[in-house]
N, CA, C and O atoms as CSV, one atom per row, in Angstrom:
chain,resi,resn,atom,element,x,y,z
A,1,MET,N,N,0.830,-1.193,0.000
A,1,MET,CA,C,0.000,0.000,0.000
A,1,MET,C,C,0.869,1.250,0.000
A,1,MET,O,O,0.570,2.218,-0.698
A,2,GLN,N,N,1.945,1.229,0.781
A,2,GLN,CA,C,2.817,2.397,0.814
A,2,GLN,C,C,3.482,2.638,-0.526
A,2,GLN,O,O,3.658,3.784,-0.940
A,3,ASP,N,N,3.850,1.565,-1.203
A,3,ASP,CA,C,4.460,1.723,-2.522
A,3,ASP,C,C,3.469,2.326,-3.508
A,3,ASP,O,O,3.836,3.165,-4.331
A,4,LEU,N,N,2.220,1.900,-3.425
A,4,LEU,CA,C,1.193,2.448,-4.300
A,4,LEU,C,C,0.991,3.935,-4.020
A,4,LEU,O,O,0.898,4.739,-4.948
A,5,PHE,N,N,0.924,4.299,-2.738
A,5,PHE,CA,C,0.751,5.705,-2.380
A,5,PHE,C,C,1.946,6.527,-2.865
A,5,PHE,O,O,1.777,7.630,-3.385
A,6,LYS,N,N,3.155,5.985,-2.693
A,6,LYS,CA,C,4.357,6.700,-3.140
A,6,LYS,C,C,4.338,6.890,-4.654
A,6,LYS,O,O,4.658,7.970,-5.150
A,7,SER,N,N,3.966,5.849,-5.382
A,7,SER,CA,C,3.944,5.984,-6.840
A,7,SER,C,C,2.892,6.990,-7.276
A,7,SER,O,O,3.086,7.707,-8.258
A,8,ASN,N,N,1.777,7.047,-6.552
A,8,ASN,CA,C,0.751,8.024,-6.894
A,8,ASN,C,C,1.211,9.442,-6.583
A,8,ASN,O,O,0.901,10.368,-7.333
A,9,LEU,N,N,1.942,9.624,-5.497
A,9,LEU,CA,C,2.497,10.945,-5.210
A,9,LEU,C,C,3.472,11.358,-6.299
A,9,LEU,O,O,3.515,12.523,-6.697
A,10,GLU,N,N,4.252,10.400,-6.779
A,10,GLU,CA,C,5.209,10.716,-7.836
A,10,GLU,C,C,4.500,11.091,-9.135
A,10,GLU,O,O,5.017,11.894,-9.912
A,11,LYS,N,N,3.324,10.519,-9.379
A,11,LYS,CA,C,2.552,10.903,-10.564
A,11,LYS,C,C,2.126,12.367,-10.476
A,11,LYS,O,O,2.093,13.078,-11.480
A,12,VAL,N,N,1.802,12.803,-9.264
A,12,VAL,CA,C,1.331,14.172,-9.065
A,12,VAL,C,C,2.486,15.158,-9.164
A,12,VAL,O,O,2.314,16.266,-9.672
A,13,GLY,N,N,3.640,14.774,-8.693
A,13,GLY,CA,C,4.797,15.660,-8.755
A,13,GLY,C,C,5.783,15.345,-7.656
A,13,GLY,O,O,5.456,14.659,-6.687
A,14,GLN,N,N,6.974,15.841,-7.808
A,14,GLN,CA,C,8.021,15.576,-6.832
A,14,GLN,C,C,7.721,16.255,-5.503
A,14,GLN,O,O,7.202,17.370,-5.457
A,15,SER,N,N,8.057,15.561,-4.433
A,15,SER,CA,C,7.912,16.128,-3.096
A,15,SER,C,C,9.136,16.962,-2.771
A,15,SER,O,O,10.198,16.798,-3.371
A,16,SER,N,N,8.972,17.848,-1.821
A,16,SER,CA,C,10.091,18.632,-1.344
A,16,SER,C,C,9.823,19.016,0.095
A,16,SER,O,O,8.803,18.627,0.664
A,17,THR,N,N,10.719,19.767,0.683
A,17,THR,CA,C,10.546,20.159,2.085
A,17,THR,C,C,9.408,21.149,2.261
A,17,THR,O,O,8.980,21.380,3.392
A,18,ASP,N,N,8.899,21.746,1.182
A,18,ASP,CA,C,7.785,22.681,1.337
A,18,ASP,C,C,6.507,21.969,1.780
A,18,ASP,O,O,5.515,22.610,2.125
A,19,TRP,N,N,6.546,20.613,1.765
A,19,TRP,CA,C,5.405,19.834,2.241
A,19,TRP,C,C,5.071,20.210,3.683
A,19,TRP,O,O,3.901,20.224,4.064
A,20,PHE,N,N,6.089,20.514,4.483
A,20,PHE,CA,C,5.897,20.811,5.895
A,20,PHE,C,C,5.809,22.300,6.175
A,20,PHE,O,O,5.621,22.704,7.322
A,21,ASP,N,N,5.938,23.102,5.164
A,21,ASP,CA,C,5.876,24.557,5.319
A,21,ASP,C,C,4.413,24.983,5.419
A,21,ASP,O,O,3.628,24.693,4.516
A,22,PRO,N,N,4.027,25.673,6.511
A,22,PRO,CA,C,2.631,26.104,6.632
A,22,PRO,C,C,2.151,26.949,5.450
A,22,PRO,O,O,0.963,26.940,5.127
A,23,ALA,N,N,3.049,27.666,4.813
A,23,ALA,CA,C,2.665,28.488,3.666
A,23,ALA,C,C,2.263,27.623,2.473
A,23,ALA,O,O,1.539,28.085,1.591
A,24,ALA,N,N,2.727,26.371,2.437
A,24,ALA,CA,C,2.424,25.477,1.321
A,24,ALA,C,C,1.340,24.469,1.702
A,24,ALA,O,O,1.168,23.462,1.016
A,25,ARG,N,N,0.620,24.724,2.773
A,25,ARG,CA,C,-0.374,23.769,3.270
A,25,ARG,C,C,-1.435,23.438,2.224
A,25,ARG,O,O,-1.766,22.267,2.036
A,26,ASP,N,N,-1.966,24.433,1.552
A,26,ASP,CA,C,-3.027,24.178,0.565
A,26,ASP,C,C,-2.533,23.297,-0.576
A,26,ASP,O,O,-3.221,22.366,-0.996
A,27,ALA,N,N,-1.350,23.596,-1.069
A,27,ALA,CA,C,-0.793,22.790,-2.160
A,27,ALA,C,C,-0.528,21.355,-1.686
A,27,ALA,O,O,-0.775,20.401,-2.424
A,28,ALA,N,N,-0.028,21.206,-0.464
A,28,ALA,CA,C,0.245,19.875,0.070
A,28,ALA,C,C,-1.053,19.097,0.252
A,28,ALA,O,O,-1.108,17.900,-0.031
A,29,ALA,N,N,-2.081,19.766,0.718
A,29,ALA,CA,C,-3.375,19.094,0.902
A,29,ALA,C,C,-3.954,18.662,-0.444
A,29,ALA,O,O,-4.506,17.567,-0.554
A,30,ARG,N,N,-3.836,19.501,-1.462
A,30,ARG,CA,C,-4.329,19.131,-2.797
A,30,ARG,C,C,-3.544,17.942,-3.350
A,30,ARG,O,O,-4.116,17.036,-3.956
A,31,LYS,N,N,-2.238,17.957,-3.134
A,31,LYS,CA,C,-1.393,16.873,-3.621
A,31,LYS,C,C,-1.769,15.553,-2.937
A,31,LYS,O,O,-1.848,14.515,-3.594
A,32,THR,N,N,-1.996,15.592,-1.647
A,32,THR,CA,C,-2.402,14.394,-0.914
A,32,THR,C,C,-3.756,13.910,-1.404
A,32,THR,O,O,-3.960,12.710,-1.588
A,33,TYR,N,N,-4.679,14.835,-1.614
A,33,TYR,CA,C,-6.014,14.476,-2.106
A,33,TYR,C,C,-5.911,13.772,-3.463
A,33,TYR,O,O,-6.535,12.732,-3.674
A,34,MET,N,N,-5.128,14.338,-4.373
A,34,MET,CA,C,-5.002,13.736,-5.700
A,34,MET,C,C,-4.361,12.350,-5.612
A,34,MET,O,O,-4.753,11.438,-6.341
A,35,ALA,N,N,-3.378,12.190,-4.725
A,35,ALA,CA,C,-2.751,10.877,-4.574
A,35,ALA,C,C,-3.737,9.868,-4.005
A,35,ALA,O,O,-3.744,8.712,-4.429
A,36,MET,N,N,-4.563,10.275,-3.061
A,36,MET,CA,C,-5.538,9.360,-2.484
A,36,MET,C,C,-6.614,8.974,-3.509
A,36,MET,O,O,-7.100,7.843,-3.500
A,37,VAL,N,N,-6.980,9.898,-4.380
A,37,VAL,CA,C,-7.930,9.559,-5.450
A,37,VAL,C,C,-7.329,8.476,-6.339
A,37,VAL,O,O,-8.025,7.550,-6.755
A,38,GLU,N,N,-6.034,8.594,-6.629
A,38,GLU,CA,C,-5.362,7.566,-7.435
A,38,GLU,C,C,-5.364,6.219,-6.715
A,38,GLU,O,O,-5.598,5.183,-7.339
A,39,VAL,N,N,-5.105,6.228,-5.407
A,39,VAL,CA,C,-5.106,4.982,-4.639
A,39,VAL,C,C,-6.496,4.350,-4.669
A,39,VAL,O,O,-6.628,3.144,-4.877
A,40,LEU,N,N,-7.526,5.162,-4.462
A,40,LEU,CA,C,-8.886,4.638,-4.496
A,40,LEU,C,C,-9.202,4.019,-5.851
A,40,LEU,O,O,-9.814,2.953,-5.924
A,41,TYR,N,N,-8.789,4.680,-6.911
A,41,TYR,CA,C,-9.044,4.150,-8.247
A,41,TYR,C,C,-8.293,2.833,-8.448
A,41,TYR,O,O,-8.850,1.863,-8.962
A,42,ASP,N,N,-7.014,2.810,-8.036
A,42,ASP,CA,C,-6.200,1.603,-8.211
A,42,ASP,C,C,-6.745,0.430,-7.402
A,42,ASP,O,O,-6.716,-0.708,-7.870
A,43,GLU,N,N,-7.241,0.693,-6.199
A,43,GLU,CA,C,-7.754,-0.378,-5.350
A,43,GLU,C,C,-9.139,-0.840,-5.778
A,43,GLU,O,O,-9.530,-1.980,-5.526
A,44,ARG,N,N,-9.860,0.031,-6.413
A,44,ARG,CA,C,-11.239,-0.283,-6.783
A,44,ARG,C,C,-11.314,-1.476,-7.732
A,44,ARG,O,O,-12.251,-2.271,-7.662
A,45,GLN,N,N,-10.345,-1.597,-8.602
A,45,GLN,CA,C,-10.375,-2.670,-9.595
A,45,GLN,C,C,-10.366,-4.055,-8.947
A,45,GLN,O,O,-11.236,-4.863,-9.272
A,46,PRO,N,N,-9.426,-4.374,-8.045
A,46,PRO,CA,C,-9.446,-5.729,-7.466
A,46,PRO,C,C,-10.368,-5.871,-6.257
A,46,PRO,O,O,-10.891,-6.959,-6.014
A,47,LEU,N,N,-10.579,-4.799,-5.496
A,47,LEU,CA,C,-11.306,-4.941,-4.243
A,47,LEU,C,C,-12.824,-4.885,-4.384
A,47,LEU,O,O,-13.532,-5.577,-3.652
A,48,LEU,N,N,-13.328,-4.090,-5.292
A,48,LEU,CA,C,-14.775,-3.951,-5.413
A,48,LEU,C,C,-15.464,-5.270,-5.764
A,48,LEU,O,O,-16.487,-5.583,-5.155
A,49,PRO,N,N,-14.961,-6.050,-6.703
A,49,PRO,CA,C,-15.598,-7.344,-6.970
A,49,PRO,C,C,-15.559,-8.279,-5.750
A,49,PRO,O,O,-16.516,-9.010,-5.497
A,50,LEU,N,N,-14.459,-8.253,-5.003
A,50,LEU,CA,C,-14.382,-9.086,-3.799
A,50,LEU,C,C,-15.377,-8.619,-2.744
A,50,LEU,O,O,-16.013,-9.433,-2.075
A,51,TYR,N,N,-15.504,-7.317,-2.602
A,51,TYR,CA,C,-16.462,-6.746,-1.658
A,51,TYR,C,C,-17.876,-7.208,-2.010
A,51,TYR,O,O,-18.627,-7.659,-1.145
A,52,ARG,N,N,-18.219,-7.092,-3.268
A,52,ARG,CA,C,-19.558,-7.504,-3.711
A,52,ARG,C,C,-19.782,-9.012,-3.524
A,52,ARG,O,O,-20.896,-9.451,-3.241
A,53,LYS,N,N,-18.722,-9.784,-3.684
A,53,LYS,CA,C,-18.835,-11.230,-3.543
A,53,LYS,C,C,-19.038,-11.645,-2.084
A,53,LYS,O,O,-19.882,-12.488,-1.782
A,54,TYR,N,N,-18.257,-11.045,-1.183
A,54,TYR,CA,C,-18.253,-11.510,0.197
A,54,TYR,C,C,-19.179,-10.747,1.136
A,54,TYR,O,O,-19.466,-11.246,2.224
A,55,LEU,N,N,-19.649,-9.584,0.774
A,55,LEU,CA,C,-20.523,-8.828,1.659
A,55,LEU,C,C,-21.788,-9.598,2.042
A,55,LEU,O,O,-22.141,-9.609,3.221
A,56,PRO,N,N,-22.482,-10.240,1.107
A,56,PRO,CA,C,-23.676,-11.002,1.511
A,56,PRO,C,C,-23.346,-12.131,2.499
A,56,PRO,O,O,-24.122,-12.403,3.415
A,57,LEU,N,N,-22.201,-12.781,2.309
A,57,LEU,CA,C,-21.804,-13.848,3.233
A,57,LEU,C,C,-21.515,-13.306,4.627
A,57,LEU,O,O,-21.898,-13.912,5.628
A,58,ILE,N,N,-20.847,-12.183,4.687
A,58,ILE,CA,C,-20.534,-11.568,5.978
A,58,ILE,C,C,-21.814,-11.080,6.664
A,58,ILE,O,O,-21.996,-11.271,7.866
A,59,ALA,N,N,-22.685,-10.456,5.892
A,59,ALA,CA,C,-23.949,-9.962,6.457
A,59,ALA,C,C,-24.772,-11.135,6.987
A,59,ALA,O,O,-25.356,-11.037,8.067
A,60,ALA,N,N,-24.828,-12.235,6.250
A,60,ALA,CA,C,-25.584,-13.401,6.692
A,60,ALA,C,C,-24.969,-13.992,7.964
A,60,ALA,O,O,-25.694,-14.402,8.870
A,61,ALA,N,N,-23.655,-14.036,8.032
A,61,ALA,CA,C,-22.987,-14.575,9.207
A,61,ALA,C,C,-23.250,-13.718,10.448
A,61,ALA,O,O,-23.277,-14.225,11.569
A,62,MET,N,N,-23.440,-12.438,10.236
A,62,MET,CA,C,-23.708,-11.531,11.349
A,62,MET,C,C,-25.204,-11.442,11.660
A,62,MET,O,O,-25.603,-10.778,12.617
A,63,GLY,N,N,-26.017,-12.100,10.865
A,63,GLY,CA,C,-27.459,-12.080,11.095
A,63,GLY,C,C,-28.159,-10.883,10.522
A,63,GLY,O,O,-29.271,-10.563,10.943
A,64,HIS,N,N,-27.534,-10.195,9.557
A,64,HIS,CA,C,-28.132,-9.010,8.931
A,64,HIS,C,C,-28.747,-9.323,7.570
A,64,HIS,O,O,-29.285,-8.429,6.917
A,65,GLY,N,N,-28.677,-10.534,7.150
A,65,GLY,CA,C,-29.151,-10.817,5.806
A,65,GLY,C,C,-30.184,-11.853,5.837
A,65,GLY,O,O,-30.711,-12.232,4.791
């Protein structure tokens, strides 16, 4: 997961020490947001079908289905 997040940050642009600079907070927050959108997209492909497959089984086991 960390490698995926790192690769997504690299897609957005190179990091630098301005990440921790309060003056660059907005840019850092946007960069993090864009990287997380990439992670969500990348994870959606393998995880969503598994979620759909196993959710009914889990719900039934918990007595919700």
